[in-house]
N, C-alpha and C positions, 0 to 999 in steps of 0.2 A: 503494500499499500504506500502510495507516495505520502509525503509530508502534508501537503493541502488536505487530502483525504483523511489522514490521521487526525489532523487539526480539527477537522470539521466532525469528525466522529466524536472525539473528546469533548468538544464543545457542546455538541447536541446531547450527548449522554449527561452531562453535568447540568444542562437545562432541564432535561426531563427529571432528573433527581429533584432539583429545585421546585419545579411544578408539582411534583409528587408530594413533597414535604410542606409545601406552602400552606400556612395558617389561614390565609384568606382564599376566598372563592377564585379559581382560576377559570378564564374565558375558555369555554369549551373549544371554539375555533382555534385558539392559539394552541391549546393542547394537542388537538388533533393535528395542527400543521407540524408541531414539533415530532409528534410521532411518526407521522407519515414521511417527513424528511429523513428522520433517523432510520426508520424502516428502508427507505432507499439506500441510504449510505450502508447499512448493514448488508443488504443483498449484495452490494457491489464490493464489500470488503472481503479480502482473502482470509481464510481461516489461519491466522498465524498468532505468534506471540503477543503482538501488539493488541489484536483483537481480544485474545484472552485476558490480557490485562485491563482493558476496557470493561470487558464483562464481570470480571472479579471486583472491580471497583464500583460498579453501577448496578445495583440489583434490578432497577426498573429497566435498564436497557438489557440486561441478561434475561429477563422475563420475555421482553419484546423478541429478542433474538430466539429463544427457545420457542415461542409461538410462530415465528417465521418459519423455523426449522421442523415443526412438529410433523408436517407430512412426510419428511424423510427420516427423521431419527427419534420421534416421540419426545419425551421429556429428557432431552439430551444433556441439559445441565443440571437437572434436578438430582440432588444425591440420592441414589437408590437406598442406602442405609436408613436415611431419615424417614423415607416414604414406608419402607418395610416396619421399622419401629413404631410407626403411628398406626400402621394396620394390626401390628400384634397387640398394641395397647387397646385398641378399639375392640379386638376380639376378647381380650381378657375382660374388660369391662362388661361387654354383652354377656360372656358366659357367667361372670358373677351375678349380674341382674337375674339371668334365667334360674340360676341355683337359688337366689334369694326368693323370687316369685314361686318357685316350685316347692318351698318348705311350707309346711302345714301352720296356718295361723293359729295362736291359741287365744 
């Protein structure tokens, strides 16, 4: 990725993070414009160490990238371990609730 493209990607990623963290209402058209421009930039970006660094530093951009790549790779940036642990915890809670509901009431 050339320097201008890298700079644009970083700038847009930072802008999206600021909009996501904003304490005041964000203009929907402005937000959409940033997301669309960032999506175009991500589509054109080579998957290299620079892109990985931007995605690591910008959760909102990483989520957008994942959504853009979903057709090809599914949840390609979501940690599998975290998802698996959440599923296991949910199953344990459901099993506990079932056992509790099955116990006779006195």
